[in-house]
C-alpha positions in Angstrom: -6.1 32.7 13.3 -3.8 30.0 14.6 -1.3 28.4 12.2 -0.8 25.4 14.5 -0.7 22.2 12.5 -3.6 19.8 13.0 -2.2 16.6 14.4 -5.4 14.6 14.8 -9.1 14.6 13.7 -11.9 15.2 16.2 -14.6 14.2 13.7 -14.3 10.7 12.4 -16.7 11.2 9.6 -15.3 11.4 6.0 -14.6 14.9 4.6 -12.7 16.3 1.7 -9.8 17.3 3.8 -6.2 16.1 4.4 -6.0 13.4 7.0 -3.1 14.1 9.4 -0.3 11.5 9.8 -1.2 9.6 6.6 1.8 11.0 4.7 4.0 10.2 7.6 2.7 6.6 7.7 3.3 6.3 4.0 6.9 7.5 4.7 7.3 4.8 7.3 6.0 2.2 4.8 8.3 3.2 2.0 11.4 3.5 4.2 10.8 -0.1 5.5 10.6 -1.3 1.9 13.7 0.6 0.8 15.8 -0.5 3.8 14.7 -4.1 3.1 15.9 -3.9 -0.5 19.0 -1.8 0.1 20.2 -2.8 3.5 19.0 -6.2 4.8 15.8 -8.0 4.0 16.2 -10.3 7.0 16.2 -7.3 9.3 13.7 -4.9 7.7 10.4 -6.6 6.7 9.7 -5.1 3.3 6.5 -7.1 3.0 5.2 -5.5 6.1 5.9 -2.1 4.6 3.7 -3.0 1.6 1.0 -4.3 4.0 0.9 -0.9 5.7 0.3 0.7 2.2 -2.6 -1.7 1.6 -4.3 -0.8 4.9 -3.8 2.9 4.4 -5.0 2.7 0.8 -8.2 0.9 1.8 -8.9 3.4 4.5 -8.2 6.5 2.4 -10.0 5.5 -0.8 -13.1 4.3 1.1 -13.1 7.6 3.1 -13.0 9.6 -0.1 -15.9 7.6 -1.5 -17.9 8.3 1.7 -17.0 12.0 1.4 -18.1 12.0 -2.2 -21.4 10.3 -1.4 -22.1 12.7 1.5 -21.4 15.7 -0.7 -23.1 14.6 -3.9 -25.6 12.0 -2.7 -23.8 9.3 -4.8 -20.5 8.5 -6.4 -19.4 8.4 -10.1 -17.8 5.1 -10.9 -16.3 6.3 -14.3 -14.7 9.2 -12.5 -13.3 6.8 -9.9 -11.6 4.8 -12.6 -10.3 7.9 -14.3 -8.8 9.2 -11.1 -7.0 5.9 -10.5 -5.7 5.9 -14.1 -4.2 9.4 -13.9 -2.9 8.7 -10.4 -1.0 5.5 -11.3 -0.6 4.9 -15.0 1.6 7.8 -16.2 4.4 6.7 -13.8 3.9 3.1 -14.6 4.4 3.8 -18.4 7.4 6.0 -17.7 9.0 3.3 -15.5 8.3 0.7 -18.1 9.9 2.8 -20.9 13.0 3.5 -18.7 13.5 -0.2 -17.9 13.1 -1.3 -21.6 15.5 1.4 -22.7 18.1 0.3 -20.1 17.8 -3.3 -21.2 18.1 -2.4 -24.9 21.1 -0.2 -24.3 22.7 -3.0 -22.3 21.9 -5.6 -24.9 20.0 -7.8 -22.5 17.2 -10.1 -23.4 13.7 -8.7 -22.9 11.0 -11.0 -21.8 8.0 -9.0 -23.0 5.6 -10.8 -20.6 7.3 -8.9 -17.7 6.6 -5.3 -18.8 3.1 -6.5 -20.0 2.5 -7.8 -16.5 3.1 -4.4 -15.1 1.1 -2.5 -17.7 -1.9 -4.8 -17.5 -1.8 -5.5 -13.7 -1.1 -9.2 -13.6 2.4 -9.0 -12.1 1.5 -10.7 -8.9 0.3 -13.8 -10.8 3.1 -13.7 -13.3 6.0 -13.5 -10.8 4.4 -16.0 -8.5 4.4 -18.5 -11.4 7.8 -17.4 -12.8 9.7 -17.7 -9.5 8.1 -21.1 -8.8 8.6 -22.5 -12.3 12.1 -21.1 -12.8 13.8 -20.7 -9.4 17.0 -18.6 -9.6 16.1 -17.2 -13.1 17.2 -13.6 -13.8 14.1 -11.5 -14.0 13.5 -7.9 -15.1 12.8 -5.3 -12.4 9.0 -5.5 -12.7 8.4 -7.7 -9.7 7.7 -4.5 -7.7 4.4 -4.3 -9.5 2.9 -7.3 -7.7 1.4 -5.0 -5.0 0.0 -2.5 -7.5 -1.6 -5.3 -9.5 -3.2 -6.7 -6.4 -4.6 -3.3 -5.4 -6.0 -2.6 -8.8 -7.8 -6.0 -8.9 -9.5 -4.9 -5.7 -10.4 -1.4 -6.9 -11.9 -2.7 -10.2 -14.7 -4.2 -8.2 -14.8 -2.1 -5.0 -16.7 1.0 -6.3 -19.3 -1.3 -7.8 -19.7 -3.0 -4.5 -19.9 0.3 -2.7 -22.7 1.5 -5.0 -24.5 -1.9 -4.8 -24.5 -1.6 -1.0 -25.6 2.0 -1.3 -22.6 3.2 0.6 -24.1 1.9 3.9 -21.2 1.7 6.4 -22.7 -1.2 8.3 -23.3 -3.3 5.1 -19.8 -2.4 3.8 -18.2 -3.4 7.1 -19.9 -6.8 7.1 -18.9 -7.3 3.5 -15.2 -6.7 4.4 -15.4 -9.1 7.3 -16.5 -11.7 4.8 -13.6 -10.8 2.6 -11.2 -11.1 5.5 -12.6 -14.5 6.5 -12.5 -15.8 3.0 -8.9 -14.8 2.5 -7.8 -16.5 5.7 -9.8 -19.6 4.9 -8.3 -19.8 1.4 -4.7 -19.4 2.7 -5.3 -22.1 5.3 -6.7 -24.5 2.7 -3.9 -23.8 0.2 -1.2 -24.2 2.9 -2.7 -27.5 4.0 -3.2 -28.9 0.4 0.1 -27.6 -1.0 2.6 -27.0 1.8 5.5 -26.8 -0.7 4.0 -23.4 -1.8 4.7 -21.9 1.6 8.2 -20.9 0.5 7.2 -19.4 -2.8 5.4 -16.2 -3.9 2.2 -18.1 -4.5 0.6 -16.3 -1.6 0.8 -13.0 -3.5 -2.3 -14.0 -5.4 -5.0 -11.3 -5.2 -7.7 -13.6 -3.6 -5.2 -14.5 -0.9 -4.1 -11.0 0.1 -6.8 -8.5 -0.3 -7.8 -8.9 3.3 -5.1 -6.2 4.1 -7.0 -3.7 2.0 -10.3 -4.9 3.5 -9.1 -4.0 7.0 -8.5 -0.4 5.8 -12.0 -0.3 4.3 -13.4 -1.8 7.5 -11.8 1.0 9.5 -13.3 3.6 7.2 -16.7 2.0 7.6 -16.4 2.0 11.4 -15.6 5.7 11.3 -18.9 6.4 9.5 -21.0 4.2 11.8 -22.8 5.5 14.9 -23.1 2.0 16.3 -19.3 1.4 16.1 -18.2 4.6 18.0 -17.5 2.5 21.1 -15.4 0.1 19.1 -13.4 3.1 17.6 -12.9 4.5 21.1 -11.7 1.1 22.2 -9.2 0.9 19.3 -7.7 4.3 20.5 -7.1 3.3 24.1 -3.5 2.9 25.3 -4.1 -0.7 26.4 -5.3 -1.6 22.9 -2.4 0.2 21.2 0.1 -1.6 23.4 -1.6 -4.9 22.7 -1.4 -4.3 19.0 2.2 -3.4 19.2 2.9 -6.6 21.2 1.0 -8.7 18.7 2.9 -7.1 15.8 6.2 -8.0 17.5 5.0 -11.5 18.1 4.2 -11.9 14.4 7.8 -11.1 13.5 9.3 -13.4 16.2 7.3 -16.5 15.0 9.4 -17.7 12.1 7.1 -20.6 10.9 6.4 -20.4 7.1 3.0 -21.8 7.8 2.1 -19.0 10.3 3.7 -16.4 8.0 1.6 -17.3 5.0 -1.7 -18.0 6.7 -2.5 -16.0 9.8 0.2 -13.4 10.0 -1.1 -11.1 7.2 -4.5 -10.7 8.8 -3.1 -10.2 12.3 -0.7 -7.6 11.1 -3.3 -5.8 9.1 -5.7 -5.7 12.0 -3.0 -4.3 14.3 -2.0 -1.7 11.7 -5.7 -0.6 11.3 -5.9 -0.2 15.1 -2.7 1.9 15.3 -4.0 3.9 12.3 -7.2 4.7 14.1 -5.3 5.7 17.3 -2.8 8.1 15.6 -5.4 9.7 13.3 -8.2 10.3 15.7 -6.8 10.4 19.3 -4.9 13.3 21.0 -3.1 10.8 23.3 -0.2 10.0 20.9 1.2 13.5 20.3 4.8 12.4 20.0 4.1 10.0 17.2 1.9 12.5 15.5 4.5 15.3 15.7 7.1 12.9 14.0 4.6 11.6 11.4 3.5 15.2 10.5 7.0 16.6 10.4 8.2 18.2 7.1 10.7 15.4 6.4 8.2 12.6 6.9 5.4 14.4 5.1 7.7 15.0 2.1 8.8 11.4 1.9 5.1 10.4 2.2 4.2 12.6 -0.7 6.9 11.0 -2.8 6.1 7.5 -1.6 4.4 6.2 -4.7 7.3 7.3 -7.0 9.8 6.1 -4.5 8.2 2.7 -4.4 8.7 2.2 -8.1 11.9 4.2 -8.8 14.0 2.8 -6.0 13.8 -0.6 -7.8 15.0 1.0 -11.0 17.8 2.8 -9.1 19.0 -0.5 -7.8 18.9 -2.0 -11.3 20.9 0.9 -12.8 23.6 0.6 -10.1 23.7 -3.2 -10.5 24.4 -2.7 -14.3 27.1 -0.2 -13.5 28.9 -2.6 -11.2 30.7 0.1 -9.3 33.7 -1.5 -7.5 34.6 -0.8 -3.9 32.0 1.9 -3.4 29.4 1.7 -0.6 26.2 1.6 -2.6 23.6 2.1 0.1 23.9 5.8 0.2 24.0 6.1 -3.6 21.0 3.8 -3.9 19.0 6.0 -1.5 20.2 9.2 -3.2 19.4 8.0 -6.7 16.0 6.8 -5.6 15.1 10.2 -4.3 16.4 11.9 -7.4 14.3 9.7 -9.7 11.2 9.9 -7.4 11.4 13.7 -7.2 11.8 14.0 -11.0 8.8 11.7 -11.5 6.7 13.6 -9.0 7.5 17.1 -10.4 7.3 16.0 -14.1 4.4 13.6 -14.0 2.4 13.3 -10.8 2.0 17.0 -9.9 1.2 18.2 -13.4 -1.4 15.5 -13.8 -3.1 16.2 -10.5 -5.1 18.9 -12.3 -6.6 16.2 -14.5 -7.5 14.2 -11.5 -9.2 17.2 -9.9 -11.4 17.4 -13.0 -12.8 14.0 -12.1 -13.4 14.8 -8.5 -10.0 14.1 -6.9 -9.6 15.6 -3.4 -6.8 15.5 -0.8 -7.3 13.5 2.3 
């Protein structure tokens, strides 16, 4: 039996099996975020790294729901929520305790609304308000939870919508197209009515940004639909991939705040979904697949959730230490990986057994 690593999937239909390249794509996402925070935010687009996470998340979770439906002729909504809880919450609690302990030891003031915004998933609304109402104010390191809050708002309703639509790929795809259209329309209306908000974090509101997750859901729906096979084949063509890369490049070159906060998110998410389809299902992109499925990229991808949170804590620790005349970039990366590895070994991996009890599968 060949031990050759599978680099792409021949069957687009959802199964309880690991999807090649996804860990590598997660690695790319978290590295963009970390380079943005540790090196230069004007060079490395951290927000784009988060957007990639959104698209991958929508694709993967929807694919797992389709796989569960195909295997059991239905899905368990309570089990879905329990899987999400054990996947995310233990690390969130550990991070919150670590930050509060650091602030207490340092004698710094604690604004309890900030940890509460992380624990109860309203950080995207809280920090959008706080940064607009108190520009330049010193905030605790819970702003990183804006993206997790947005995701969980989506996933509170998504399994209910999935069941309501009876898991029909076509109906789900149409619903996601409506979500995408609604998000773009709301952003355009808000940008027109309140142009001063274009330079704030107001556009991190859930109702303005879930289109990125919806693109991932839409891709998963297309993969399950016989009528959409031609579309999926079109997305994998070299011409389509090249066009997506050029559009992505253009979205970074256009510096207009209006464009950034209205159209760019959807254009980028659509391009990411197209590239995701190509690298996961087509044999044409072997070089990218070899890199994405390498041991290093796969390992970073496995740690990506812990890295996403703990790299922010690592930066806060080093900021408190105020180490003079020491290049911090290497230390920030090293400390982030130490914290993330400890979090994965001590929390994520042991709790994976609990998730399996509620139907968790790798994909």
